C-alpha positions in Angstrom: 32.4 85.8 14.1 30.6 89.2 13.9 33.8 90.8 15.1 35.8 89.0 12.4 33.2 90.0 9.8 33.6 93.6 10.8 37.4 93.3 10.5 37.0 91.7 7.1 34.7 94.5 6.0 37.2 97.2 7.1 40.2 95.5 5.5 38.5 94.9 2.2 37.1 98.4 2.3 40.5 99.8 2.8 41.8 98.0 -0.3 39.2 99.6 -2.5 38.5 103.0 -1.1 41.5 104.7 -2.8 40.7 103.3 -6.3 38.5 106.3 -7.5 41.3 108.8 -6.8 44.3 106.8 -8.1 44.0 107.7 -11.9 43.9 111.5 -11.4 46.4 111.4 -8.5 48.8 109.4 -10.6 48.4 111.8 -13.5 49.1 114.8 -11.2 52.2 113.0 -10.0 53.5 112.7 -13.6 52.4 109.2 -14.6 51.6 108.4 -18.2 48.7 106.0 -19.0 50.9 102.9 -18.8 52.4 103.9 -15.5 48.9 104.7 -14.3 47.8 101.2 -15.1 50.8 99.8 -13.3 49.9 101.8 -10.2 46.3 100.6 -10.3 47.2 96.9 -10.8 50.3 96.7 -8.6 48.6 96.0 -5.3 46.4 93.2 -6.6 49.3 91.7 -8.6 51.4 91.7 -5.4 48.7 90.0 -3.4 48.2 87.2 -6.0 52.0 86.6 -6.3 52.8 86.6 -2.5 49.7 84.9 -1.2 51.0 81.6 -2.5 53.7 81.7 0.2 52.5 84.2 2.9 50.0 81.9 4.5 52.8 79.8 6.0 53.7 82.8 8.2 50.3 82.7 9.8 50.4 79.0 10.4 53.9 79.3 11.9 53.7 82.4 14.1 50.0 82.6 14.8 47.1 84.0 12.7 46.1 86.9 15.0 49.7 88.2 15.2 50.3 88.0 11.5 46.9 89.7 10.8 47.8 92.5 13.1 51.2 93.0 11.3 49.4 93.0 8.0 46.8 95.6 9.1 49.4 97.9 10.7 51.7 97.7 7.6 48.7 98.4 5.3 47.6 101.4 7.5 51.1 103.0 7.6 51.5 102.4 3.9 48.2 104.1 3.1 49.0 107.1 5.3 52.4 107.3 3.5 50.6 107.6 0.2 49.3 111.0 1.4 52.8 112.3 1.2 53.9 110.5 -2.0 56.0 113.1 -4.0 55.9 111.4 -7.4 54.3 108.5 -9.2 57.3 106.2 -8.5 56.9 106.6 -4.8 53.1 106.0 -5.1 53.8 102.8 -7.1 56.3 101.6 -4.4 53.8 102.3 -1.7 51.0 100.5 -3.5 53.3 97.5 -3.8 54.0 97.7 -0.1 50.2 97.8 0.5 49.9 94.6 -1.6 52.5 93.0 0.6 50.4 94.0 3.6 47.3 92.5 2.1 49.1 89.3 1.1 50.2 88.9 4.8 46.8 89.6 6.2 44.4 87.7 3.9 45.6 84.1 4.4 45.7 84.8 8.2 42.0 85.9 7.9 41.1 82.7 6.0 43.0 80.7 8.6 41.2 82.3 11.5 37.8 81.8 9.8 38.5 78.1 9.2 39.6 77.8 12.8 36.5 79.4 14.2 34.1 77.5 11.9 34.2 74.2 13.7 32.1 72.3 11.2 30.2 75.3 9.9 32.5 76.4 7.1 29.6 77.4 4.9 28.2 79.8 7.4 31.5 81.3 8.5 33.0 81.7 5.0 29.7 83.0 3.8 29.9 85.8 6.4 33.5 86.4 5.3 32.6 86.7 1.6 29.4 88.7 2.2 31.5 91.2 4.3 33.8 91.4 1.4 30.9 91.9 -1.0 29.4 94.6 1.2 32.8 96.5 1.3 32.8 96.4 -2.6 29.5 98.2 -2.5 30.5 100.8 0.0 34.1 101.5 -0.9 33.8 103.1 -4.4 31.0 105.4 -3.2 32.8 106.5 -0.1 36.1 106.8 -2.0 34.5 108.9 -4.7 32.8 111.2 -2.1 36.1 111.7 -0.3 37.8 112.8 -3.5 35.5 115.8 -3.5 37.6 117.1 -0.6 41.0 115.9 -1.7 42.5 113.2 -3.9 44.5 112.0 -1.0 41.7 112.0 1.5 40.8 108.3 0.7 44.3 107.2 1.8 43.9 109.0 5.2 40.6 107.2 5.7 42.2 103.9 4.5 45.1 104.2 6.8 43.1 105.1 9.9 40.6 102.3 9.2 43.4 99.7 8.8 45.1 100.8 12.1 41.7 100.7 13.8 41.2 97.2 12.5 44.7 96.2 13.9 43.7 97.5 17.3 40.4 95.6 17.2 42.1 92.4 16.2 44.8 92.7 18.9 42.4 93.4 21.7 39.3 91.3 20.8 40.3 88.5 18.4 41.6 85.3 19.9 43.8 82.9 18.0 43.1 79.5 19.5 46.3 78.0 18.1 48.3 81.1 19.3 51.2 80.3 17.1 51.4 76.8 18.5 53.9 75.6 15.9 56.2 78.5 16.8 55.8 78.2 20.5 56.3 74.4 20.6 59.3 74.6 18.3 60.9 77.5 20.2 60.4 75.7 23.6 62.2 72.7 22.3 64.9 74.6 20.5 63.7 73.3 17.1 62.3 76.3 15.4 63.8 75.3 12.1 63.7 71.6 12.6 61.8 69.2 10.4 61.2 66.8 13.3 59.1 68.8 15.7 55.5 67.5 16.0 52.6 69.6 17.0 50.1 67.8 19.3 48.8 64.3 18.7 48.2 64.9 15.0 52.0 65.3 14.5 51.6 68.4 12.2 55.2 69.6 12.1 56.5 73.2 11.9 58.1 72.2 8.6 54.8 70.9 7.4 53.1 74.2 8.1 55.4 76.2 6.0 56.5 74.5 2.8 55.1 75.5 -0.5 51.7 73.8 -0.7 51.5 74.0 -4.5 52.7 70.5 -5.3 50.4 68.9 -2.8 47.4 70.9 -4.0 47.8 70.1 -7.6 48.2 66.4 -6.9 44.6 66.1 -5.8 41.9 66.0 -8.6 39.2 67.3 -6.3 41.2 70.4 -5.5 41.2 71.2 -9.2 37.4 70.8 -9.2 37.1 73.2 -6.2 39.4 75.7 -7.9 37.3 75.5 -11.1 34.1 76.2 -9.1 35.6 79.4 -7.7 37.3 80.3 -10.9 34.0 80.3 -12.8 33.2 83.6 -11.1 36.8 84.9 -11.4 36.7 84.3 -15.1 33.2 85.6 -15.8 33.1 88.6 -13.5 36.0 90.7 -14.9 34.8 90.0 -18.4 31.3 91.2 -17.7 32.7 94.2 -15.6 34.7 95.3 -18.7 32.3 94.6 -21.5 28.8 95.0 -20.0 29.2 98.8 -19.4 30.1 99.2 -23.1 26.8 97.6 -24.1 24.8 99.6 -21.5 26.2 103.0 -22.6 25.9 102.0 -26.3 22.2 101.4 -25.7 21.8 105.0 -24.6 21.7 104.6 -20.8 23.5 107.0 -18.6 26.1 106.6 -15.9 23.8 106.5 -12.9 21.8 103.7 -14.5 25.0 101.7 -15.0 26.0 102.4 -11.4 22.6 101.2 -10.2 22.9 98.0 -12.2 26.4 97.3 -10.7 25.2 98.0 -7.2 22.2 95.7 -7.5 24.4 92.9 -8.8 26.8 93.4 -5.9 23.9 93.2 -3.5 22.8 89.9 -5.1 26.4 88.6 -4.7 26.5 89.6 -1.1 23.1 88.1 -0.3 24.0 84.8 -2.0 27.3 84.4 -0.1 25.6 85.1 3.2 22.6 82.8 2.9 24.0 80.0 0.7 26.8 79.5 3.1 24.4 78.9 6.0 22.1 76.6 4.0 25.1 74.6 2.6 26.0 73.6 6.2 22.5 72.0 6.5 21.9 70.7 2.9 25.4 70.2 1.6 27.7 72.1 -0.9 27.0 70.1 -4.1 23.4 71.0 -4.7 24.2 74.7 -4.7 27.3 74.3 -6.8 25.5 72.2 -9.4 22.6 74.7 -9.6 24.9 77.7 -9.9 26.6 76.6 -13.1 23.6 76.5 -15.5 22.3 79.7 -13.9 25.5 81.5 -14.8 25.3 80.3 -18.4 21.7 81.4 -18.6 22.5 84.8 -17.1 25.4 85.4 -19.6 23.2 84.4 -22.6 20.4 86.7 -21.2 22.9 89.6 -21.0 23.8 89.0 -24.6 20.1 89.0 -25.7 18.7 91.8 -23.5 18.4 95.3 -24.8 16.6 97.2 -22.0 17.8 98.3 -18.6 15.4 96.2 -16.5 16.2 93.0 -18.4 20.0 93.6 -18.2 19.7 94.4 -14.5 17.7 91.2 -13.9 20.1 89.0 -15.7 23.1 90.6 -14.1 21.5 90.2 -10.6 21.0 86.5 -11.4 24.6 86.3 -12.4 25.6 87.9 -9.0 23.5 85.4 -7.1 24.9 82.3 -9.0 28.5 83.5 -9.2 28.6 84.4 -5.5 27.4 80.9 -4.8 30.1 79.1 -6.8 32.9 81.4 -5.7 32.1 80.9 -2.1 31.5 77.1 -2.1 34.7 76.3 -4.1 36.6 77.9 -1.1 34.3 76.2 1.4 34.8 72.8 -0.1 38.6 73.4 0.0 38.3 74.4 3.7 36.3 71.3 4.4 39.2 69.1 3.5 42.0 71.3 4.9 43.4 70.5 8.4 43.2 73.6 10.7 47.0 73.4 11.4 47.7 74.3 7.8 44.6 76.3 6.9 46.2 79.6 6.3 49.0 78.1 4.1 46.7 76.1 1.9 43.7 78.4 1.7 46.0 81.3 1.0 47.6 79.5 -1.9 44.2 78.3 -3.1 42.8 81.9 -3.1 45.9 83.1 -4.9 45.6 80.5 -7.6 42.0 81.3 -8.4 42.8 85.0 -8.4 45.2 84.4 -11.2 42.2 83.9 -13.4 41.2 87.5 -12.8 44.3 88.5 -14.9 43.9 85.9 -17.6 40.2 86.3 -18.3 40.2 89.9 -19.6 43.2 89.2 -21.9 41.3 86.3 -23.4 38.1 88.4 -23.8 40.0 91.3 -25.3 41.6 89.1 -27.9 38.4 87.3 -28.6 36.4 90.5 -29.0 38.4 91.4 -32.1 37.1 88.2 -33.7 33.5 87.7 -32.3 32.6 91.2 -31.3 32.1 92.8 -27.9 28.6 91.5 -27.3 29.4 87.8 -28.0 32.1 88.1 -25.3 29.2 88.2 -22.8 28.4 84.6 -23.8 32.1 83.7 -23.7 32.1 84.6 -20.0 29.8 81.7 -19.2 31.8 79.0 -20.9 33.8 77.8 -17.8 30.4 77.2 -16.1 29.6 74.8 -18.9 32.8 72.9 -18.1 32.2 73.0 -14.3 28.6 71.7 -14.5 29.4 68.0 -15.3 32.4 68.1 -13.0 30.1 69.3 -10.2 27.7 66.4 -10.9 30.5 63.8 -10.2 32.3 65.7 -7.3 31.7 64.2 -3.9 30.1 66.1 -1.1 32.6 67.5 1.4 30.3 68.8 4.2 30.9 65.7 6.3 34.6 65.7 5.6 35.5 68.7 7.7 39.1 68.6 9.0 40.0 69.7 12.5 
């Protein structure tokens, strides 16, 4: 797992490291503000759209193989950004980069579920904390590289992704090894709906169809999605509106940056330690506790007017939001058979990521009516809804699927 954590850190680092240079590079390549926004949003939008379907590739052909393909494609795409002649080419390459991430991320989730063997909290906690750590390091490293060249972050991104592909290929073992593909191929039934896999009779066809209908048919899946979506709703709102308050209070950029970094450290610490403890104690106690803490933190951010108080409340938010984001995914992993983990977890992750787009639109519309500071309270409303649902949701720690 430490090796997979390193790979996770590198892959998520590569997705963020170019962000600081993109606005100015896009402008130099002739993009207007709207085109600039499209370039910045294109990769994430592509990931969210394709991840609903791309997980089936990992379950069919093997998670390690698909992860290598995604890392290589992402690395080559980033290196190609160095030579982008205009903003249209940069946009197309960012979309290709999103395709690469959409291929790799479900495979990464599937490998993590496969390796967990009853310790989903620990393993997914390491995955999420590696992601959180990359979000701390990437903007700083990317900003520093732009001092040398606006295209330097993409060189680093490309080389890191290719290095990750080599590490995955040489050291990571996929225990399933594309068993669906190999079994079907040996029987001449690659596209048959009748080929079973092992004694559990998971078919090749069952590994690949759209999982959306089956997911939405289960009420508890909606509950798990809500637990994770609580963070994906609140975080983009606070990320957009809290800096406005901080600057309006007279604080400077380095104080804002320090506040954001401390919150990210809290998020990373929560995902690492809560995952481990949830394997011993259970998921429910942490999910239940996280919801009121998020509400309290959002109200605290609304009421606070000095840097230390704002930082303390935002750190509390990071701790609680990291907990609920992680455990929503872990509870979903608990009830997902390993044979279809990449398919279902990829679709689950894509579904909750849709909230990242919806939340800021709601907040922007609401801010015109209630003001920008009251929006900080609005960010905590989904946690109010999630709290009673968490109270009646059954524990999943002992329901782990193999």
